[in-house]
C-alpha positions, 0 to 999 in steps of 0.5 A, a space after each residue: 296739840 300745842 302747849 303754852 311755854 312752861 305749861 303742861 296743859 293739853 288744852 287746844 293751843 295751850 290757851 282758852 280762847 275765852 281767856 284770850 278775848 278777856 286779854 284782848 279787852 284788857 290790852 285795849 283798856 291798858 292802851 287807852 290808859 297810857 299817857 297821851 305823851 307816850 302814844 303816837 298820833 298814828 298808832 306807830 311807835 316810831 312817832 314817839 321818837 321822831 324829834 330825837 331821831 331827827 336830831 341824831 341824824 343831823 348830828 351823827 354820820 351814822 344812826 343805827 335804828 333798833 326797831 321791832 317788827 311793826 314799829 313803823 321805821 321802814 315807812 315813817 323814817 324816810 317821811 320824817 327825813 323828807 319833811 325835815 328838809 333832807 330832800 331839799 334842792 333836788 336830793 333824795 332819801 333812799 331806803 334799801 330792802 333785801 327783797 324786791 317784793 318789799 321794795 315795791 309794796 312799801 313804796 306803794 304803801 307810803 305813796 298811799 299814805 302821802 296821797 301821791 302816785 307811785 313814781 312821783 314823790 315816792 318811787 321804787 327801783 328793782 332790777 329791770 324795773 324803775 318807777 321813779 323820776 329824778 325831777 320829782 321823786 324824793 323818797 325812793 325804795 330800792 333793793 340793796 343790789 340795785 343801789 350797788 348797781 347805781 354806784 357803778 355810774 355814781 360811786 359817791 351816790 351824790 343824789 342822795 342825802 340820806 341812805 337808809 339800809 333796812 333789815 341789815 340784820 338779814 346779812 344778805 350778800 348785797 347788804 354786807 357789801 353795801 355797808 362796806 362801800 358806804 363806809 368808804 363813801 362817808 370818808 369822801 362825803 362827810 355830809 352823807 347820813 346813814 340810817 341802818 335798821 337792824 335787829 338787836 342781835 347785830 347792833 354791837 357789830 354794826 356800831 363797832 364796824 362804823 366807829 370803834 370808839 364807844 361811850 359806855 357806863 353811867 354817863 351814857 345811860 344818864 345822857 340817854 335818860 333825857 331823850 325826851 328833853 332838849 338835845 344834849 351836845 353829846 347824846 348817847 342814845 334815845 332811851 326807851 324804858 327797858 332798852 338802852 344801847 351804847 353809842 359813839 361819842 357825840 357828833 364832831 361838827 365840821 368847821 365848814 358850813 357845809 359838808 361838801 362842795 354842793 353847798 348843801 345847808 347841813 354840816 358834815 358829821 362823824 360818830 354813830 348813835 343808836 336809837 331803840 324803838 319799841 315795836 309790838 303794840 300787844 303781847 304775843 304768846 308763843 306755843 309749841 307742839 307737844 310732839 314733833 310732827 312728820 309733815 309740817 305742811 299738813 300740820 300747818 293746815 290743821 293748825 289754821 283749821 283749828 284756829 278758824 273753828 274757834 270762830 274768833 276774829 283775826 287773820 293768820 300768817 303761815 310760814 313755809 319754805 318755798 313756792 311748791 309748799 305754799 301752793 300745796 297748802 293753799 290748795 289744801 286750805 281751799 278744800 277745807 274752806 269749801 268743807 267748812 262753808 257748810 258749818 255755822 261759823 261767822 267767818 269764811 276762810 280765804 287762803 292767799 299765797 305770798 312768794 317772790 315769783 307771785 304776780 303783782 295782783 296776787 301779791 296785793 290780794 295777800 297784802 290788802 285787808 280781808 273783807 268783812 266776815 272773811 278770815 284771810 290766811 296768808 301762806 308765805 315764804 320767808 319774804 314775809 318775815 320783815 318789811 312787808 306789812 300784812 294788815 289784820 294778822 293775829 295768828 302766826 303759824 311757823 314751820 321753823 324751817 327755811 329753804 337756804 342756799 349754800 355754795 360749795 366753792 370746792 366743787 363750784 355748785 350750790 345746794 338748796 336745802 330745807 334747814 331749820 331756821 334761826 331763833 332770830 328768824 322765828 322771833 321775827 316771824 312771831 313779831 308779825 302777830 300782835 299788831 292789832 290785838 294780843 297775838 299768838 305764834 304757833 311753832 310746829 316743833 317742841 319747845 325742847 327742839 326749838 331750844 336745842 336744834 335751832 341756831 341762834 342766827 343764820 349764817 351770813 349770805 356772804 359766807 355761803 354764796 357764789 361771789 363771781 357776780 359780786 367780785 365783778 361789781 367790786 372790780 368795776 368800782 375800782 376795788 382790786 384787792 378784794 381780801 383787804 376790803 372792809 367787810 362786815 364779815 369777810 367771805 371765805 377765801 376759797 369762794 373768792 378764789 373760785 369767783 376770780 377763776 371763773 371771771 378770768 376764764 370768761 375773759 373778764 379779768 386779765 393776768 393781773 386780775 384787772 378788768 379787761 376793756 373788751 369783756 370785763 368792763 362790758 360784762 360789769 354793766 350788764 345786770 345779769 349773772 356773769 356767765 349769762 352776760 358773757 353768752 349775751 356778749 358773745 351773741 352780739 359780738 361773735 355769733 350774730 344771734 343777739 335777738 335770740 340771746 336777748 330773748 333767752 336772757 329775759 326768760 331766764 331772768 324771771 321766776 317762771 316761764 311755765 305755769 304751775 302744775 295746779 294751774 294746768 291740771 296737774 304735773 302730767 298736763 304740764 308735761 304734755 304742754 311742755 312736749 309741744 315746744 320740746 327740742 332735742 337741743 334742750 330747754 333753751 331752744 324750747 324757750 325760743 319755741 315758746 317765745 316764737 309761738 307766743 308772739 305768733 298768737 299775739 301774746 294772748 293770755 288765753 293761748 298762754 293758759 291753754 298751753 301751760 305758759 306763765 303769761 305774767 312771766 312772759 310779759 315780764 321777760 319781754 320787758 327785761 329783754 327790751 331793757 337789755 337791748 337798750 343797754 347793749 345799744 348804749 354800749 355800741 353793740 349791734 342788737 339786730 342780728 338773728 341766727 335766722 334758724 341756725 340754732 348752732 349759732 345760739 348754742 355756741 353763744 351759750 357755750 361761750 358763757 356756760 362752758 364751766 357748767 359742762 357735764 358728760 354722761 357717765 352711767 345709769 344708776 338703778 334703785 335695787 329696791 324698785 323692780 320697775 325703776 327706769 334708772 337715773 342717768 348720772 353725769 360728771 362735771 368736767 371741770 371737777 378735779 377733786 379726788 374721791 367720791 364723784 359728784 352725782 349729777 342728773 337732769 332735773 325733772 322739769 327739763 324737757 331732756 329729763 327722759 333723754 340721755 345727751 352725751 354732753 350738756 351745759 346747765 345754767 343752774 345746778 342745785 343739790 336736793 335733800 337726797 344728795 343729787 345735784 340736779 341740773 336745770 335749764 339744760 342744753 345739749 352741745 357738741 364736744 368740739 365747741 368746748 375745746 374751740 371756745 374755751 381752750 384754756 379750760 378744756 383739752 380735746 374730749 
């Protein structure tokens, strides 16, 4: 049962749906009565500040855009800039996204709106996939990580006139780093404009970061009030009623007619401005549970069913924490849909999943409008919090949890745990409703729990991540003193030290912490995790098995190689499918067996379906392998070598990259409460020297070695679960002598 905030009513959801329908009609009438000057032509609020926004971009180096979900900033601002001439003379406007799903889907949406094909005027770029053309693309959507990689070849990003960093408030690792680098680029390119999209929570921090001198007080508010008239020479802010923000002092135009030697017509500028755009067209009412629930997945499904039984229009967006929960909820909703189909409801229930590893066709199903007479229920992870536009959403069901990574630099391992999400994220999620009519957000916790237990904002990713890959990129960009770099929020010193230690052990850094030309420079060019990249380089230069490592690098870079249990008839069926390809050496050799059989059967989709193989993942892995192959060829390395069945060569190459992830069998631990317990084989991390209680490592149940007990193994990933176990994934059994041979500086004789 839900209650409306501040209400003790025990009516379903705390609101009568007949009253809701009256609110909907009232809201529509109010919108119609709104003065025409305030209503945007295309229904997106950002249209109402187009003129002011373009002026601020022209006259300021940095513009911070504060826009609520649905205001149209992500899709429309790059179009405004394109139409205003910022893409003349072959330049591009680029917009970054924290997630690849958002970059791809937004590019498709903008291309559709402009009536062009993706890859022409509008394009996108994500890791291992580029749908753009330098000659024709003018608006480009990319992940923030990809723009960082572009800086490796072009540190000043000279092909871009405006860079829009979207969803900066999410504080991803790549976004924080990108903001620091762009601040440095602006000093060399006064003609470059930055547009930074952020939630209200981060505005003051961003303004102070880019320029510490602000205009405050009555003068700023007075200048802001005239936003609809002729632009002032010192505009403080574009003001939307009820929301005024301080900004930097007005633009100080450079004395030259152009900001750089490129001869571009626009001038250089300094200063920072803030523009606020109202987002939600209709109000969203938030409801809480009367009592906390023990199973939020089941509670979410029940809430959707209760909404559906009311038989009023509107699609539903459900937020859960991960792929497994999403697929479980979709199965439960499919069962409910079959049962409800016999009732006399005017709408049919259709559930659609949405998570990062979902194939493109299924992602489009979730994003497209529902058919007439169908209520679409999109069950998503937090990738649907921002950027993605899902048409028709009126109801949001929020579990109030998120699956979050947290890196422990002391032990060098990562946790992936379900934790309460932040209040800021909950507000973002609720904002997905109310786009087409008055909406409702149902939070699966009590109001007291929401107020007391949820943090105000999430911890920035910079402060809870493994930094090795990022540090390698910064070194390649010539930033040697990491701790003196201008961070929006500095990383923990322990994490930076751990990252530098790993890079040094891999041979990427010399004794002075400079990139080594033989390994470090090459490793920085590969779009892979440093350890996986080191294994690939070792295969190409030392062990003569480049083809096999290219295959593995591709398969390890996609979300899934094995199909989900639901797709093959359950977990037991999936285990039987894996057993056909299992090898005593472990998961990586099993992957090679899968790839070889897949090629022998002509990459058949039917064969993949029968054998528990994720066909889309295999095709994507093949594309990644080909791209990596071309990258190695440009480095001048031999990519044609093959081990010709000598698996030890492959395992030695893997050891050369993953030796820091070595674990040795210690003992078998039994659960005294279970008489038939087979026990868990406990491993100890060889490089872990911390005194006290040892880490509890075991092989993840998804590994082909889960029921075996190799004495020494390597793992690609290891994540802590809710029970405290660190579970190793992508596991490979190796010989002890290989560690001392390939990493003598780290290991002595075992």
